[in-house]
N, C-alpha and C positions, 0 to 999 in steps of 0.2 A: 788385297789384305786392309792396304791406306784405305780404301772405298767404306771400308767398312767402320774402320778406324774414324772417318767421317762423320761415318752412318750417327755411331756412337757419341760421337762429342755433339752431332747437333741436337741428338736427344734430351742428352745431359743440357746441357742448353736450354731445350725448352723445359725442362724439367724444374729448372733452376728458379726461368722465367716465371715459370708455373706457378709453383706457395711464393714468390716474392710477388706477384699482385695478388694471390689468396692474404698476405698479412699486410701489406699494405691496404688492402679494402676492411680490413681488421677479422676477414674467416676467422673459425677454430682451425686449426690444421687436425689432418685425419688425426683418428686413433693412431695408423700404424705409425703414424711422424710423430706424436707429440708422446711427452713422456715415456719417451724410451730410455733414460739411464734409472729407471726405478729397478730396484732389486727386484730378482724372480726369486717366485714362491718357494722355497725349497722342501724338496721329498725328501732330501735326504734324511738317516737318522740323526740326532745329536749324538755329538761327540762324549762322553759321559764320563766323569770321573771321580772316585767317590768322595766323600766326605774330608775327610783327611789324606790329601793325596800325599804318597810317599815320591821318594826318586823313579821308584821299579815301574810305580804307573806311569810316571811323566816318558819311564822311556816306550812303553806300551802304546802311548796315545796315538793315532791312528787320523789324519786330514783326507776328506774325498776329493781328489785331483777338480778342479774347473779347468773353463777353458783356458786361460791363462796363468794356473798354478795352485795352488790349492785355496780350499776356502776361505774368504776373508773372517763371514762371519763365525764360523767355526776355531778358526785360529783365535779372534778377539774373542771369542765364549773365555775359553778355555785357558789363556794368556789372565784374564782378569780373575778368573778364580783362581790361578795359580798365585797374583801378582795378593790378593786378599788375601788365602791361604800364607803367604809367608807377612806379611804385614801382620796377622792376627798373632803368629811367631816372635816375633817382632817386639811387640806388646809383651807377651807371653816372655821375654826374657829378661825385657827391663823389670816388668816387677814382679822379677826371683833377683833379680839384681841387687832391685830397690829392699829389699825384705832381705837377701840379705849382709848387706852395710850398715844398718844397725847393732846387729852384733859387732860388725868388724872396726864400729867407732867408738861402740862402751868396752869392750877391751883396751884401751888405747887413755 
């Protein structure tokens, strides 16, 4: 077992030296090593909410599982739509309160 670990350490050290020399000479990294943090193309269906989501719609939302949890892009999209809808409702409530105030002030 220890012979295998020594061999593995030598292979890893050689690969690191090879990458270091390639980068130092200004050569581009192989395509497999470059751009490793890019978002993968999603082949999953989008998470859909109605135009005016209700609490029941939010309860029914299900996200696809990814390697380390839920798909962040799906969660972000749904949260953004909910945030926008809540902001619209808050503006509508504020407008309705503003319409109601002149009647109260006029009666005083």
